[in-house]
C-alpha beads as a LAMMPS data file, in Angstrom:
LAMMPS data file: protein, C-alpha beads

308 atoms
307 bonds

1 atom types
1 bond types

-500.0 500.0 xlo xhi
-500.0 500.0 ylo yhi
-500.0 500.0 zlo zhi

Masses

1 110.0

Atoms # bond

1 1 1 54.831 246.154 242.691
2 1 1 54.908 250.020 241.283
3 1 1 57.500 252.377 241.424
4 1 1 55.237 254.858 243.323
5 1 1 54.778 251.977 246.109
6 1 1 58.599 250.897 246.362
7 1 1 59.206 254.875 247.028
8 1 1 56.238 255.319 249.558
9 1 1 57.682 252.251 251.593
10 1 1 61.280 253.548 251.766
11 1 1 59.813 257.004 252.492
12 1 1 57.931 255.112 255.513
13 1 1 60.560 252.936 257.007
14 1 1 63.981 255.159 256.282
15 1 1 61.947 259.019 256.862
16 1 1 63.322 259.988 253.842
17 1 1 61.004 262.190 251.144
18 1 1 62.037 261.792 247.483
19 1 1 65.230 263.665 246.800
20 1 1 67.158 264.848 243.591
21 1 1 69.956 262.677 243.271
22 1 1 72.742 262.983 240.195
23 1 1 73.773 260.544 237.957
24 1 1 76.023 258.760 240.423
25 1 1 73.305 258.359 242.970
26 1 1 74.682 261.073 245.296
27 1 1 72.011 263.212 246.849
28 1 1 71.927 266.898 245.527
29 1 1 73.182 269.661 247.189
30 1 1 70.998 271.851 249.383
31 1 1 68.570 269.259 249.643
32 1 1 67.436 268.112 253.297
33 1 1 65.553 264.617 254.325
34 1 1 62.873 264.774 256.130
35 1 1 64.575 264.067 259.416
36 1 1 67.074 266.700 258.853
37 1 1 64.575 269.245 258.349
38 1 1 63.168 268.383 261.751
39 1 1 66.099 268.208 263.378
40 1 1 67.115 271.891 261.859
41 1 1 63.240 273.213 263.135
42 1 1 64.415 271.459 266.601
43 1 1 67.847 273.670 266.408
44 1 1 66.126 277.009 265.543
45 1 1 63.297 276.619 267.917
46 1 1 66.042 275.970 270.866
47 1 1 67.978 278.557 269.909
48 1 1 65.200 281.311 270.195
49 1 1 64.063 280.130 273.468
50 1 1 67.781 280.348 274.791
51 1 1 67.242 284.154 273.320
52 1 1 64.357 284.764 274.729
53 1 1 65.583 283.594 278.153
54 1 1 68.758 285.767 278.084
55 1 1 66.660 288.957 276.831
56 1 1 63.682 288.513 279.132
57 1 1 65.444 289.877 282.374
58 1 1 66.878 293.147 280.166
59 1 1 63.282 293.685 278.990
60 1 1 61.690 293.545 281.677
61 1 1 64.334 295.969 283.513
62 1 1 63.493 298.583 280.507
63 1 1 59.863 298.541 281.458
64 1 1 60.386 298.796 284.915
65 1 1 62.403 301.947 284.225
66 1 1 59.512 303.318 282.500
67 1 1 56.739 302.263 285.161
68 1 1 55.827 304.664 288.057
69 1 1 57.790 303.957 291.472
70 1 1 54.613 302.496 292.966
71 1 1 53.796 299.731 290.497
72 1 1 57.649 298.417 290.813
73 1 1 56.624 295.586 293.197
74 1 1 52.895 295.331 292.061
75 1 1 50.401 292.395 292.670
76 1 1 50.561 290.287 290.407
77 1 1 53.252 291.999 288.664
78 1 1 53.236 293.187 285.142
79 1 1 55.319 294.149 282.128
80 1 1 53.882 297.644 281.441
81 1 1 53.119 299.984 283.923
82 1 1 49.972 302.330 283.997
83 1 1 52.034 304.890 282.146
84 1 1 55.366 305.426 279.958
85 1 1 57.348 307.571 282.333
86 1 1 60.230 308.094 279.742
87 1 1 61.268 311.241 281.967
88 1 1 62.466 308.550 284.272
89 1 1 65.463 308.195 282.217
90 1 1 66.253 312.342 282.394
91 1 1 65.574 312.343 286.084
92 1 1 68.397 310.153 286.646
93 1 1 70.838 312.924 285.729
94 1 1 69.354 315.150 288.455
95 1 1 70.562 313.156 291.519
96 1 1 74.362 312.954 291.707
97 1 1 77.261 313.711 289.084
98 1 1 75.805 311.217 286.743
99 1 1 77.412 312.640 283.487
100 1 1 80.917 312.328 285.767
101 1 1 80.115 308.810 286.048
102 1 1 79.592 308.135 282.524
103 1 1 82.480 310.275 281.434
104 1 1 85.235 308.904 284.303
105 1 1 83.900 305.103 283.022
106 1 1 84.229 306.158 279.251
107 1 1 87.884 307.828 279.814
108 1 1 89.128 304.803 281.772
109 1 1 87.724 302.251 279.516
110 1 1 88.946 303.825 276.489
111 1 1 92.511 304.283 277.762
112 1 1 92.873 301.224 279.337
113 1 1 91.526 299.028 276.408
114 1 1 94.421 301.187 274.032
115 1 1 97.080 300.506 276.563
116 1 1 95.592 296.572 276.696
117 1 1 96.113 296.319 273.051
118 1 1 99.540 298.097 272.857
119 1 1 100.789 295.885 275.179
120 1 1 99.472 292.324 274.247
121 1 1 99.788 292.583 270.444
122 1 1 103.613 293.482 271.287
123 1 1 104.150 291.118 273.857
124 1 1 101.968 288.231 271.845
125 1 1 103.910 288.909 268.732
126 1 1 107.280 288.437 270.935
127 1 1 106.270 285.121 272.342
128 1 1 104.248 284.267 269.292
129 1 1 106.918 284.917 266.579
130 1 1 110.305 286.101 267.663
131 1 1 113.020 283.356 268.744
132 1 1 114.841 283.998 271.918
133 1 1 116.081 282.222 274.746
134 1 1 113.746 281.273 277.176
135 1 1 110.900 282.293 275.601
136 1 1 108.622 279.350 276.508
137 1 1 109.623 279.109 280.278
138 1 1 108.863 282.982 280.599
139 1 1 105.388 282.432 278.950
140 1 1 104.660 279.996 280.998
141 1 1 105.362 282.133 284.150
142 1 1 103.401 284.823 282.496
143 1 1 100.667 282.703 281.953
144 1 1 100.580 281.319 285.739
145 1 1 99.421 284.779 286.676
146 1 1 96.254 284.094 285.524
147 1 1 95.877 281.635 288.529
148 1 1 96.177 284.488 291.028
149 1 1 92.384 285.820 292.199
150 1 1 92.710 289.764 291.261
151 1 1 90.909 289.885 295.276
152 1 1 94.552 288.509 296.662
153 1 1 96.276 291.332 294.946
154 1 1 94.137 294.661 295.703
155 1 1 96.014 294.869 299.062
156 1 1 99.875 295.060 297.293
157 1 1 98.727 296.911 294.518
158 1 1 97.531 299.727 297.098
159 1 1 100.273 299.601 298.466
160 1 1 102.155 300.277 295.409
161 1 1 99.914 302.763 294.371
162 1 1 100.184 304.772 297.572
163 1 1 104.489 304.497 297.084
164 1 1 103.851 305.915 293.462
165 1 1 101.266 308.814 294.947
166 1 1 98.474 307.374 292.894
167 1 1 96.041 307.208 295.331
168 1 1 92.661 308.877 293.412
169 1 1 93.815 309.420 290.090
170 1 1 93.319 308.108 286.841
171 1 1 96.758 305.891 286.737
172 1 1 95.589 304.150 289.595
173 1 1 92.184 303.282 287.661
174 1 1 93.963 302.006 284.342
175 1 1 97.850 300.842 284.803
176 1 1 97.221 298.064 287.423
177 1 1 95.166 295.927 285.170
178 1 1 96.827 297.317 282.098
179 1 1 99.495 294.193 281.619
180 1 1 97.494 291.136 282.518
181 1 1 98.402 287.725 280.745
182 1 1 94.920 286.802 279.206
183 1 1 95.685 289.205 276.313
184 1 1 99.125 288.345 275.481
185 1 1 97.787 284.760 275.542
186 1 1 94.961 285.417 273.301
187 1 1 97.319 287.417 271.036
188 1 1 99.905 284.849 270.992
189 1 1 97.732 282.176 270.049
190 1 1 96.187 284.221 267.230
191 1 1 99.993 285.149 265.933
192 1 1 100.615 281.731 265.668
193 1 1 98.231 280.609 262.939
194 1 1 99.517 283.091 260.674
195 1 1 101.609 281.287 258.101
196 1 1 105.396 282.131 259.209
197 1 1 106.189 282.339 254.926
198 1 1 104.637 285.705 254.717
199 1 1 106.720 287.070 257.175
200 1 1 109.558 285.387 255.725
201 1 1 109.081 286.752 252.442
202 1 1 108.943 290.389 253.784
203 1 1 112.200 289.818 255.366
204 1 1 113.646 288.816 252.287
205 1 1 112.891 292.418 251.074
206 1 1 114.330 293.790 253.805
207 1 1 111.703 294.622 256.372
208 1 1 112.471 294.171 260.098
209 1 1 110.760 292.791 262.691
210 1 1 109.269 296.238 263.429
211 1 1 107.716 296.268 260.273
212 1 1 106.886 293.133 260.047
213 1 1 104.257 293.771 262.894
214 1 1 102.901 296.834 261.829
215 1 1 102.414 296.036 258.054
216 1 1 101.521 292.664 258.095
217 1 1 100.842 291.071 261.633
218 1 1 98.523 293.787 262.634
219 1 1 96.315 294.450 259.251
220 1 1 95.960 290.154 259.492
221 1 1 94.550 290.358 263.241
222 1 1 91.864 292.709 263.150
223 1 1 89.395 290.301 264.388
224 1 1 91.440 289.179 267.391
225 1 1 91.801 292.790 268.180
226 1 1 88.639 293.451 268.017
227 1 1 87.640 290.372 270.653
228 1 1 90.268 291.506 273.250
229 1 1 89.235 295.296 272.615
230 1 1 85.525 294.223 273.390
231 1 1 86.753 292.104 276.613
232 1 1 89.001 294.308 277.858
233 1 1 86.334 297.236 277.421
234 1 1 83.806 295.427 279.593
235 1 1 86.348 294.673 282.134
236 1 1 87.149 298.160 283.054
237 1 1 83.747 299.535 282.279
238 1 1 82.169 296.954 284.528
239 1 1 85.172 297.350 287.102
240 1 1 83.604 297.479 290.670
241 1 1 85.761 296.845 293.528
242 1 1 89.239 298.469 292.639
243 1 1 87.757 301.694 292.121
244 1 1 85.925 301.340 295.063
245 1 1 89.139 301.301 297.091
246 1 1 91.509 303.277 295.042
247 1 1 89.085 306.117 294.633
248 1 1 88.572 308.631 297.333
249 1 1 86.333 311.305 295.495
250 1 1 83.742 309.775 294.164
251 1 1 82.134 312.600 292.997
252 1 1 85.158 313.478 290.537
253 1 1 86.567 310.517 289.877
254 1 1 83.801 307.947 290.581
255 1 1 83.294 305.187 287.651
256 1 1 79.866 303.897 286.888
257 1 1 79.455 300.913 288.785
258 1 1 80.951 302.985 292.140
259 1 1 78.287 305.593 290.814
260 1 1 75.495 303.303 290.233
261 1 1 75.653 301.813 294.042
262 1 1 75.813 304.766 295.758
263 1 1 73.129 306.058 293.541
264 1 1 70.606 303.444 295.419
265 1 1 71.109 305.594 298.440
266 1 1 70.873 309.063 296.844
267 1 1 67.642 308.010 295.774
268 1 1 65.933 306.245 298.891
269 1 1 63.371 303.730 297.328
270 1 1 63.434 305.162 293.815
271 1 1 63.073 301.971 292.302
272 1 1 62.402 303.003 289.032
273 1 1 65.344 305.734 288.571
274 1 1 67.932 302.854 289.523
275 1 1 66.325 300.795 286.664
276 1 1 66.491 303.311 284.076
277 1 1 70.495 304.358 285.331
278 1 1 70.971 300.754 284.853
279 1 1 69.513 301.001 281.458
280 1 1 71.938 303.772 281.015
281 1 1 74.858 302.105 281.856
282 1 1 74.531 299.405 279.366
283 1 1 74.126 301.459 276.233
284 1 1 77.656 301.992 275.492
285 1 1 78.734 298.272 275.844
286 1 1 75.571 297.191 273.838
287 1 1 76.788 299.840 270.964
288 1 1 79.936 298.541 271.082
289 1 1 79.243 294.741 270.881
290 1 1 76.799 295.550 267.708
291 1 1 79.480 297.575 265.956
292 1 1 81.638 294.603 266.413
293 1 1 79.755 291.973 266.208
294 1 1 80.727 290.555 262.855
295 1 1 84.422 290.925 263.411
296 1 1 83.671 288.999 267.182
297 1 1 82.426 285.770 265.788
298 1 1 85.193 285.476 263.121
299 1 1 87.798 286.401 266.060
300 1 1 86.311 283.878 268.333
301 1 1 86.263 281.310 265.869
302 1 1 89.516 281.884 264.670
303 1 1 91.596 282.809 268.049
304 1 1 92.564 279.311 268.980
305 1 1 92.477 279.275 272.601
306 1 1 92.604 275.698 272.475
307 1 1 96.481 275.928 271.235
308 1 1 98.221 275.881 267.793

Bonds

1 1 1 2
2 1 2 3
3 1 3 4
4 1 4 5
5 1 5 6
6 1 6 7
7 1 7 8
8 1 8 9
9 1 9 10
10 1 10 11
11 1 11 12
12 1 12 13
13 1 13 14
14 1 14 15
15 1 15 16
16 1 16 17
17 1 17 18
18 1 18 19
19 1 19 20
20 1 20 21
21 1 21 22
22 1 22 23
23 1 23 24
24 1 24 25
25 1 25 26
26 1 26 27
27 1 27 28
28 1 28 29
29 1 29 30
30 1 30 31
31 1 31 32
32 1 32 33
33 1 33 34
34 1 34 35
35 1 35 36
36 1 36 37
37 1 37 38
38 1 38 39
39 1 39 40
40 1 40 41
41 1 41 42
42 1 42 43
43 1 43 44
44 1 44 45
45 1 45 46
46 1 46 47
47 1 47 48
48 1 48 49
49 1 49 50
50 1 50 51
51 1 51 52
52 1 52 53
53 1 53 54
54 1 54 55
55 1 55 56
56 1 56 57
57 1 57 58
58 1 58 59
59 1 59 60
60 1 60 61
61 1 61 62
62 1 62 63
63 1 63 64
64 1 64 65
65 1 65 66
66 1 66 67
67 1 67 68
68 1 68 69
69 1 69 70
70 1 70 71
71 1 71 72
72 1 72 73
73 1 73 74
74 1 74 75
75 1 75 76
76 1 76 77
77 1 77 78
78 1 78 79
79 1 79 80
80 1 80 81
81 1 81 82
82 1 82 83
83 1 83 84
84 1 84 85
85 1 85 86
86 1 86 87
87 1 87 88
88 1 88 89
89 1 89 90
90 1 90 91
91 1 91 92
92 1 92 93
93 1 93 94
94 1 94 95
95 1 95 96
96 1 96 97
97 1 97 98
98 1 98 99
99 1 99 100
100 1 100 101
101 1 101 102
102 1 102 103
103 1 103 104
104 1 104 105
105 1 105 106
106 1 106 107
107 1 107 108
108 1 108 109
109 1 109 110
110 1 110 111
111 1 111 112
112 1 112 113
113 1 113 114
114 1 114 115
115 1 115 116
116 1 116 117
117 1 117 118
118 1 118 119
119 1 119 120
120 1 120 121
121 1 121 122
122 1 122 123
123 1 123 124
124 1 124 125
125 1 125 126
126 1 126 127
127 1 127 128
128 1 128 129
129 1 129 130
130 1 130 131
131 1 131 132
132 1 132 133
133 1 133 134
134 1 134 135
135 1 135 136
136 1 136 137
137 1 137 138
138 1 138 139
139 1 139 140
140 1 140 141
141 1 141 142
142 1 142 143
143 1 143 144
144 1 144 145
145 1 145 146
146 1 146 147
147 1 147 148
148 1 148 149
149 1 149 150
150 1 150 151
151 1 151 152
152 1 152 153
153 1 153 154
154 1 154 155
155 1 155 156
156 1 156 157
157 1 157 158
158 1 158 159
159 1 159 160
160 1 160 161
161 1 161 162
162 1 162 163
163 1 163 164
164 1 164 165
165 1 165 166
166 1 166 167
167 1 167 168
168 1 168 169
169 1 169 170
170 1 170 171
171 1 171 172
172 1 172 173
173 1 173 174
174 1 174 175
175 1 175 176
176 1 176 177
177 1 177 178
178 1 178 179
179 1 179 180
180 1 180 181
181 1 181 182
182 1 182 183
183 1 183 184
184 1 184 185
185 1 185 186
186 1 186 187
187 1 187 188
188 1 188 189
189 1 189 190
190 1 190 191
191 1 191 192
192 1 192 193
193 1 193 194
194 1 194 195
195 1 195 196
196 1 196 197
197 1 197 198
198 1 198 199
199 1 199 200
200 1 200 201
201 1 201 202
202 1 202 203
203 1 203 204
204 1 204 205
205 1 205 206
206 1 206 207
207 1 207 208
208 1 208 209
209 1 209 210
210 1 210 211
211 1 211 212
212 1 212 213
213 1 213 214
214 1 214 215
215 1 215 216
216 1 216 217
217 1 217 218
218 1 218 219
219 1 219 220
220 1 220 221
221 1 221 222
222 1 222 223
223 1 223 224
224 1 224 225
225 1 225 226
226 1 226 227
227 1 227 228
228 1 228 229
229 1 229 230
230 1 230 231
231 1 231 232
232 1 232 233
233 1 233 234
234 1 234 235
235 1 235 236
236 1 236 237
237 1 237 238
238 1 238 239
239 1 239 240
240 1 240 241
241 1 241 242
242 1 242 243
243 1 243 244
244 1 244 245
245 1 245 246
246 1 246 247
247 1 247 248
248 1 248 249
249 1 249 250
250 1 250 251
251 1 251 252
252 1 252 253
253 1 253 254
254 1 254 255
255 1 255 256
256 1 256 257
257 1 257 258
258 1 258 259
259 1 259 260
260 1 260 261
261 1 261 262
262 1 262 263
263 1 263 264
264 1 264 265
265 1 265 266
266 1 266 267
267 1 267 268
268 1 268 269
269 1 269 270
270 1 270 271
271 1 271 272
272 1 272 273
273 1 273 274
274 1 274 275
275 1 275 276
276 1 276 277
277 1 277 278
278 1 278 279
279 1 279 280
280 1 280 281
281 1 281 282
282 1 282 283
283 1 283 284
284 1 284 285
285 1 285 286
286 1 286 287
287 1 287 288
288 1 288 289
289 1 289 290
290 1 290 291
291 1 291 292
292 1 292 293
293 1 293 294
294 1 294 295
295 1 295 296
296 1 296 297
297 1 297 298
298 1 298 299
299 1 299 300
300 1 300 301
301 1 301 302
302 1 302 303
303 1 303 304
304 1 304 305
305 1 305 306
306 1 306 307
307 1 307 308
């Protein structure tokens, strides 16, 4: 039997193509068998299908914002209307103080994110890098607050805001959710993955805990900080229940989710404008995720949410 016949028989039985092998008989790097190529194609097709499923509602909402209002619920449904009304996005700002809603949401989200970053990074450093009596017990109690739903705390928090005189103020919109355990837990897990030898070498050179934190730990934690920044910004940006309760004058201190809820009453049955307003509200968060995409992927991979 010829060598070619043996090779063809092996290919039919094992499903392998002819592969390049070295002198030791090992397969050369970068060369895939037929089965591996088939699995790779199936994996890519599955990813593309999943992405299409998640993106399709956004695409439909975008084109619905460009339709005439009377064609939103036309039967049979169509993706693109008879005309593209780009003026719907400009008309949104003619109904109510939409610029005020956007400005309030940006201020609350940015300020709240900065406060959370300062609190979470310092607390995470204290729990993850410093040694002090009762540290682990306090950390367990701190994590226990994650088991309490936010809805249960609404009434007590509102009473506290009344005692401080902060009802209908930016302080009430920012501070109650600026001291959460999730950010501290995330940063602690990441900090514990940084070699302690780096910090010990800095202390030998005379650096104290604060200097080690600012010049060594934080620069090495940019990815984790990016992840926490995005999660926190999205949380403040999408918050609806608490701003609805603690805000009295929506025209002055209303945030975007509250404004979108009231927008449906202002515009009546203008579904095209409501779709346009929803698309506009997604622009800042989309830009943030795109800008920090590289750090997000790296940070989620290295954050160590499973523990270290």
